[in-house]
C-alpha positions in Angstrom: 38.5 48.8 215.6 41.0 48.0 218.3 43.1 45.7 216.2 43.9 48.3 213.4 44.7 50.9 216.1 47.2 48.5 217.7 48.7 47.6 214.3 49.1 51.3 213.5 50.8 52.0 216.8 53.2 49.0 216.2 54.1 50.4 212.8 54.9 53.8 214.4 57.4 52.3 216.8 61.0 52.8 215.7 62.7 49.9 214.1 66.1 48.8 215.4 69.3 46.9 214.5 71.6 45.1 216.8 75.4 45.2 216.9 76.6 41.7 216.1 80.1 41.5 217.6 82.7 42.9 220.0 82.3 44.7 223.3 79.0 46.3 222.2 77.5 43.1 221.0 73.7 42.9 221.2 73.4 46.7 221.8 70.4 48.2 219.9 70.5 51.1 217.5 67.3 52.8 216.4 66.3 53.1 212.8 64.5 56.3 212.2 61.9 56.6 209.4 64.0 58.8 207.1 63.9 58.9 203.3 66.5 56.5 201.8 67.7 55.2 205.1 68.6 51.5 204.7 70.8 50.0 207.5 73.5 47.5 206.5 72.0 44.0 207.1 73.3 42.0 210.0 74.6 39.2 207.7 76.6 41.7 205.7 78.1 43.3 208.8 79.1 40.0 210.2 80.7 39.0 206.9 82.6 42.3 206.6 84.1 42.1 210.1 85.0 38.4 209.6 87.0 39.5 206.5 88.7 42.1 208.6 89.6 39.6 211.3 87.3 41.0 214.0 90.1 42.8 215.9 90.4 46.5 214.8 92.5 47.5 217.9 94.1 50.9 217.3 92.5 51.5 213.9 91.3 55.0 212.7 88.0 54.6 210.9 85.6 56.7 209.0 81.9 55.9 208.5 81.2 58.4 205.7 77.4 58.1 205.2 76.7 56.9 208.7 72.8 56.7 208.7 72.1 54.5 211.7 75.8 54.2 212.5 75.6 50.4 212.4 78.9 50.0 210.5 80.8 52.6 212.6 79.5 51.2 215.9 80.5 47.7 214.8 84.1 49.0 214.2 84.2 50.7 217.6 82.9 47.5 219.2 85.9 45.7 217.8 88.5 48.0 219.3 88.9 50.8 216.8 90.8 53.7 218.4 88.6 56.3 216.6 85.5 56.1 214.5 84.3 59.4 212.9 80.7 59.2 211.7 79.6 61.7 209.0 75.9 62.4 208.5 74.1 65.4 207.0 70.5 64.7 208.2 70.1 66.6 211.6 67.7 64.0 213.0 70.1 61.2 212.2 73.0 63.2 213.7 71.0 63.6 216.9 70.2 59.9 217.0 73.8 59.0 216.4 75.0 61.3 219.2 72.3 59.8 221.6 73.5 56.3 220.8 77.1 57.2 221.3 76.3 58.6 224.7 74.0 55.7 225.7 76.6 53.1 224.7 79.5 55.1 226.2 81.3 54.6 222.9 84.2 56.9 223.6 86.0 56.1 220.3 83.0 57.4 218.3 82.6 61.0 217.3 79.7 62.3 215.1 80.0 65.3 212.8 77.2 66.8 210.8 78.7 67.1 207.4 78.2 66.4 203.7 80.4 63.4 203.2 81.9 64.2 199.8 83.0 67.7 200.8 84.4 66.5 204.0 86.4 63.7 202.4 87.8 66.0 199.7 89.2 68.3 202.4 90.5 65.7 204.7 94.2 64.7 205.3 95.7 61.9 203.1 96.5 58.4 204.1 95.6 58.5 207.8 92.8 55.9 208.0 92.9 52.1 208.3 89.3 51.7 207.3 86.8 53.8 205.3 83.2 52.6 205.2 81.2 53.8 202.2 77.5 53.1 202.1 76.2 56.0 200.0 72.6 56.4 198.8 71.8 53.0 197.4 70.3 53.7 194.0 72.7 56.5 192.9 75.6 55.1 190.9 76.9 58.6 190.2 77.2 59.2 194.0 78.9 55.9 194.5 81.6 56.8 191.9 82.1 60.3 193.5 82.3 58.7 196.9 85.0 56.3 195.8 87.0 59.1 194.3 86.7 61.2 197.4 87.6 58.4 199.8 90.5 56.8 198.1 93.2 59.3 199.3 92.1 58.9 202.9 93.2 55.2 203.2 96.7 54.4 204.6 98.9 51.9 202.7 97.6 48.4 203.7 94.3 49.9 204.8 90.8 49.0 203.6 87.9 50.7 201.7 84.5 49.0 202.2 81.9 49.7 199.6 78.2 48.8 199.6 76.1 49.2 196.5 73.1 48.1 194.4 75.4 46.7 191.7 78.9 45.1 191.5 81.8 47.5 191.3 83.3 47.7 187.8 86.8 48.5 189.0 88.9 49.9 191.9 90.3 53.3 192.5 94.0 53.6 191.5 96.3 52.0 194.1 93.6 49.6 195.4 93.1 45.9 194.8 89.9 43.9 195.2 90.2 42.0 198.5 86.8 40.3 199.1 83.3 40.6 197.6 79.9 39.1 198.2 76.2 39.6 197.7 73.3 39.4 200.1 70.0 39.9 198.4 70.1 43.3 196.6 73.2 44.3 198.4 76.6 44.0 196.7 79.5 44.6 199.1 83.2 44.9 198.4 86.4 45.2 200.5 89.3 46.9 198.6 92.8 47.0 200.0 95.3 49.8 199.4 98.6 48.7 198.0 101.6 48.9 200.3 102.1 47.9 204.0 100.6 49.8 206.8 
């Protein structure tokens, strides 16, 4: 009887992910038990920021479907001047704000918002990096997110996309920069044409 009770309690404990690089390296972020929440794997985050050169000093970034905030906190950890995290789930918003305060991540701000609507209404060409990790098994949402995010990226800036399948093309004005796969996760880095 004691063993099953201990096992049940262990399963109830929140999972967590660790930030893999920069000033916040090894900091822990909680992973709440929320429908569809799937943090970006550590290996994928490490590869992405290797592609970006690790130093994001001065960059303005958007983590559009923030979830645990792993991607956005990785960007802040590497010197981004501002990282706006968008999340519509109120429990995840509360967890993101708590993590921001605990880590003293002054570059990070959290907004409760529906990502597609927010991106459609935002100013053009002001961000160096937009991070898109929309609901994993919704190809229609992925396409809508790409369309909504493309105008936000400054010339020479990057659009990161994580999905269950390879991208079939790029939004107008973007070129494929890097791509890879880790298990079921396909991830792509697109670069906006022009110099930033």
